Each structure stands twice: as structure tokens, then as C-alpha cells.
C-alpha positions as CSV (number, residue, x, y, z in Angstrom):
1,M,-26.6,-30.3,-5.0
2,S,-28.3,-26.6,-4.5
3,L,-27.7,-24.0,-7.3
4,R,-28.5,-21.4,-5.2
5,P,-25.2,-20.4,-3.8
6,L,-23.9,-20.7,-7.7
7,A,-26.4,-18.5,-8.6
8,R,-26.0,-16.2,-6.2
9,D,-22.4,-15.8,-7.1
10,L,-23.1,-15.5,-10.5
11,G,-25.5,-12.7,-9.7
12,V,-23.0,-10.8,-8.1
13,A,-20.3,-11.2,-10.9
14,L,-22.9,-10.0,-12.8
15,K,-23.6,-6.7,-11.3
16,L,-19.9,-6.0,-10.7
17,G,-19.5,-6.6,-14.6
18,G,-22.0,-4.4,-15.5
19,R,-20.6,-2.0,-13.0
20,A,-17.6,-2.1,-14.2
21,L,-18.4,-1.9,-17.8
22,R,-21.1,1.3,-17.6
23,R,-17.4,2.9,-15.9
24,R,-15.7,1.9,-18.9
25,L,-18.2,3.5,-21.4
26,A,-19.0,6.9,-18.9
27,G,-15.7,8.6,-19.3
28,P,-12.2,8.8,-19.3
29,S,-10.2,5.8,-17.8
30,T,-9.7,5.9,-13.4
31,T,-6.0,4.5,-14.4
32,L,-3.7,6.0,-11.8
33,D,-1.0,7.9,-13.5
34,T,2.0,6.9,-11.1
35,A,4.5,8.5,-13.3
36,A,2.9,12.0,-12.5
37,W,2.1,11.1,-9.3
38,R,5.9,10.7,-9.0
39,T,6.7,13.9,-10.7
40,E,4.5,16.0,-8.6
41,L,6.1,14.9,-5.2
42,E,9.4,15.3,-6.4
43,A,9.1,18.5,-7.8
44,W,6.9,19.2,-3.6
45,L,10.2,17.5,-2.1
46,R,12.5,19.8,-4.2
47,S,10.3,22.9,-2.6
48,L,10.6,22.4,1.2
49,P,13.4,24.3,2.9
50,P,16.8,22.3,3.4
51,G,16.5,19.9,6.6
52,V,12.6,19.9,6.6
53,V,13.4,16.1,4.9
54,A,16.8,14.3,5.9
55,D,16.3,11.6,3.1
56,H,13.4,10.0,1.0
57,R,13.3,7.0,-1.5
58,F,10.9,6.0,-4.2
59,V,10.2,2.5,-3.7
60,D,8.2,0.2,-6.8
61,L,6.3,-2.7,-4.9
62,P,4.6,-5.2,-7.0
63,A,2.1,-6.7,-5.1
64,T,3.6,-10.1,-6.5
65,R,7.1,-9.5,-4.6
66,P,7.5,-11.6,-1.4
67,P,8.7,-9.6,1.3
68,W,10.7,-8.2,2.3
69,T,11.9,-5.0,-0.1
70,D,14.7,-3.2,1.4
71,T,13.8,0.9,0.9
72,G,17.7,1.9,1.4
73,L,16.8,4.0,4.4
74,S,18.0,2.8,7.7
75,L,16.6,4.3,11.1
76,D,17.5,5.6,14.4
77,A,15.0,4.9,17.4
78,G,12.7,7.7,17.4
79,E,13.2,8.8,14.0
80,C,9.9,10.2,12.3
81,V,9.2,8.5,9.4
82,S,6.3,9.5,6.4
83,W,4.9,7.3,3.7
84,F,3.3,8.4,0.4
85,A,1.6,5.4,-1.4
86,S,0.2,5.1,-4.7
87,G,-1.4,1.9,-6.7
88,R,-4.0,-0.6,-7.3
89,V,-3.4,-4.3,-6.1
90,F,-6.3,-5.9,-8.7
91,L,-8.2,-8.8,-7.3
92,S,-10.1,-8.6,-10.9
93,K,-9.6,-6.5,-13.3
94,A,-12.2,-7.4,-15.3
95,L,-14.4,-6.6,-12.6
96,D,-12.6,-3.7,-11.9
97,L,-12.3,-4.7,-8.2
98,W,-9.2,-3.6,-6.4
99,V,-7.4,-3.0,-3.2
100,P,-5.5,1.1,-2.2
101,P,-2.0,0.7,-0.8
102,S,-3.8,1.2,2.8
103,F,-4.7,-1.9,2.6
104,Q,-2.3,-4.0,0.8
105,L,1.4,-2.2,2.8
106,W,2.9,-3.4,5.4
107,A,6.7,-2.0,7.1
108,R,8.9,-3.2,9.8
109,V,11.9,-1.6,11.3
110,G,15.0,-4.1,11.6
111,A,14.3,-8.1,10.5
112,A,12.8,-8.2,13.8
113,G,10.7,-5.4,14.6
114,P,6.8,-5.5,14.8
115,V,5.3,-5.7,11.5
116,F,2.6,-2.7,11.2
117,R,0.9,-0.8,8.2
118,G,-0.9,2.6,8.0
119,T,-4.7,3.0,7.9
120,R,-4.4,5.5,5.0
121,A,-2.0,6.1,1.7
122,T,0.1,8.3,3.8
123,H,1.6,7.6,6.8
124,T,3.2,8.8,9.6
125,F,5.2,6.5,12.4
126,T,8.3,6.8,15.3
127,A,10.7,4.2,14.6
128,A,10.9,2.5,17.5
129,V,14.3,0.4,17.0
130,R,17.2,0.8,14.9
131,G,17.3,-0.6,11.8
132,P,16.4,-0.8,7.8
133,L,13.1,0.4,6.8
134,Q,11.4,-2.8,5.0
135,L,7.9,-2.6,2.8
136,A,6.0,-5.4,2.0
137,S,2.8,-6.4,0.0
138,Y,0.5,-8.4,1.5
139,F,-3.3,-8.8,1.1
140,P,-4.7,-8.9,5.0
141,A,-7.5,-12.1,4.1
142,S,-5.0,-13.9,1.7
143,G,-4.5,-16.2,4.6
144,R,-0.3,-15.0,3.7
145,R,1.5,-12.9,6.3
146,P,4.5,-11.4,6.4
147,T,7.2,-13.3,8.4
148,A,8.2,-11.6,12.4
149,R,5.7,-10.2,14.9
150,F,2.4,-8.1,14.1
151,A,1.6,-5.4,16.2
152,P,0.6,-1.4,15.9
153,A,3.5,0.5,15.2
154,P,4.5,2.3,18.2
155,T,3.2,6.2,18.5
156,S,2.0,5.7,14.9
157,T,0.1,8.7,13.6
158,A,-2.0,8.4,10.4
159,R,-2.0,11.5,8.3
């Protein structure tokens, strides 16, 4: 049995742990304040002229919740939708390893609609079919997949 792979993994963990410790000691916390983010977004929505936004929802989507989560929005084919996501999914809090929403957040319109995700925390797409907008939280390399067929979002545009 070779100890080389174990030594390599331990070396990587020590480097990551040291980096996380230096960040914690160097300054203010990098913890996201999602309540403040939501307050700012609500103020921005109120400042928009009437009719610019037909409807909106704030959806809490813990990484441990299995899919699918209904947003409460029902879309018609051709409707344009944007999402603004905030948060982190920690792979290891001790090592300060996390992924942003763009890695984790998946969507579909209708129970049989194509599954897609944006490339950033902000994403705009046009619904190809009629149905409820549903969201899921899955790490792409976890081996788990939301059920439904996977396809790029039709006419999707990262913003």
C-alpha cells in the first residue's frame, strides 16, 4: 500500500485549511448577509415603474432539500423570466470550500420540461412551454441528478 496518495491529500487539506485560517484572521467575515441582499432587492423592485415586473417571488432553497421546489410562478410559453440568486453551498466549512448558486441552481418549467441552469447567479430565459417554474439544488458532480430530461434552456441568456 502506497502512502503517497494519502500524503498528497493531506498536503492539499493542510494548504486549504491554512488558507481558510488566514482569511478568518485577516479581516471581516465573508459570510453572506442574505437578509440585507433581499432587503436591497425588494427596494429595487419597488423602485421600478409599474408593469416592468409582472410578478416576483423570494424562494429559500436549502441545498439539502430534494427537488423540485415550486416557486409559485406559473409561466406561459414565451414569457421572459429572470432569477437573482444569493447564497453558498459549503463542501467543507472548516476548509472554507463552497460553490455559488450558478453551480448548484437548476430549473425547469412544468414537470416534464427540460432541466437547465444558468451560468451565473443572475439568469434570464424565455419559457418554451407553459407550466409552473420549479427550482432544484444539485451539485453537478455529485452523481445525483434532478429527474427529467436535461437540455440547455431554449433562448436562454446569462445576465
